[in-house]
C-alpha positions in Angstrom: -1.0 -47.0 -68.8 -0.6 -43.1 -68.1 -4.6 -42.5 -68.4 -5.2 -44.7 -65.1 -2.2 -43.0 -63.4 -2.7 -39.7 -64.3 -5.6 -39.1 -61.3 -2.8 -40.0 -58.6 -0.1 -37.8 -60.1 -2.4 -35.0 -60.5 -3.4 -35.7 -56.9 0.0 -35.8 -55.7 0.9 -32.4 -57.5 -1.8 -30.6 -55.8 -1.4 -31.9 -52.2 2.2 -31.2 -52.6 1.2 -27.8 -53.9 -1.3 -27.0 -51.2 1.5 -28.3 -48.6 3.8 -25.8 -50.0 1.5 -23.0 -49.7 0.4 -23.9 -46.3 4.0 -23.9 -45.0 4.5 -20.7 -46.4 1.9 -19.0 -44.7 3.0 -20.8 -41.6 6.6 -19.0 -42.1 5.5 -15.7 -42.9 2.5 -16.2 -39.9 5.3 -17.1 -37.1 8.4 -14.9 -38.4 6.7 -11.8 -40.1 4.1 -9.3 -38.4 5.6 -6.2 -39.4 2.6 -4.3 -39.6 2.1 -3.2 -43.5 5.1 -5.3 -44.7 4.2 -9.0 -44.0 1.0 -9.2 -42.2 -1.2 -11.5 -44.0 -5.0 -12.2 -43.8 -5.1 -15.2 -41.3 -2.8 -13.6 -39.0 -5.4 -10.3 -38.8 -8.3 -12.8 -37.9 -6.5 -14.7 -35.7 -5.4 -11.1 -33.6 -9.0 -10.1 -34.0 -10.5 -13.2 -32.4 -7.7 -13.3 -29.7 -9.1 -9.7 -28.9 -12.5 -11.1 -28.7 -13.8 -9.3 -32.0 -15.6 -11.6 -33.8 -17.5 -9.2 -35.7 -14.5 -7.6 -37.1 -12.9 -11.1 -37.7 -16.2 -12.1 -39.5 -15.6 -8.8 -41.7 -12.4 -9.6 -42.7 -13.3 -12.8 -43.9 -16.4 -12.3 -45.5 -14.4 -9.1 -47.4 -11.5 -11.9 -48.3 -14.3 -14.6 -49.7 -15.9 -11.6 -51.6 -12.8 -10.8 -53.4 -11.9 -14.7 -54.0 -15.3 -14.8 -55.7 -15.1 -11.6 -57.9 -11.4 -13.0 -59.1 -13.0 -16.6 -60.1 -16.0 -15.0 -61.7 -13.8 -12.4 -63.7 -11.1 -15.2 -64.5 -14.2 -17.5 -65.6 -15.7 -14.7 -67.7 -12.4 -14.1 -69.4 -11.6 -17.3 -70.4 -15.6 -17.7 -72.0 -14.7 -14.0 -73.6 -11.1 -15.8 -74.9 -12.9 -18.7 -76.2 -15.7 -17.0 -77.8 -13.4 -14.5 -79.7 -11.0 -17.6 -81.0 -13.7 -19.0 -82.7 
């Protein structure tokens, strides 16, 4: 019975986690906005969009995307290295 429930339990956990992350971002987005203290990237992007600075908003988004890709690649390479070292 547990193997059939595992995907539902995992999906519920992921949905709860993603909601919590979204709510945290919303709280910071609404209450924060203190320069160099509580600014977050989505806030900077929205600010650029409100100023009709589409190139600036795109630049911030692209930089964040590249950082994400580099981190994912580094984590993947580190896991592969650790698996090979353990054998």
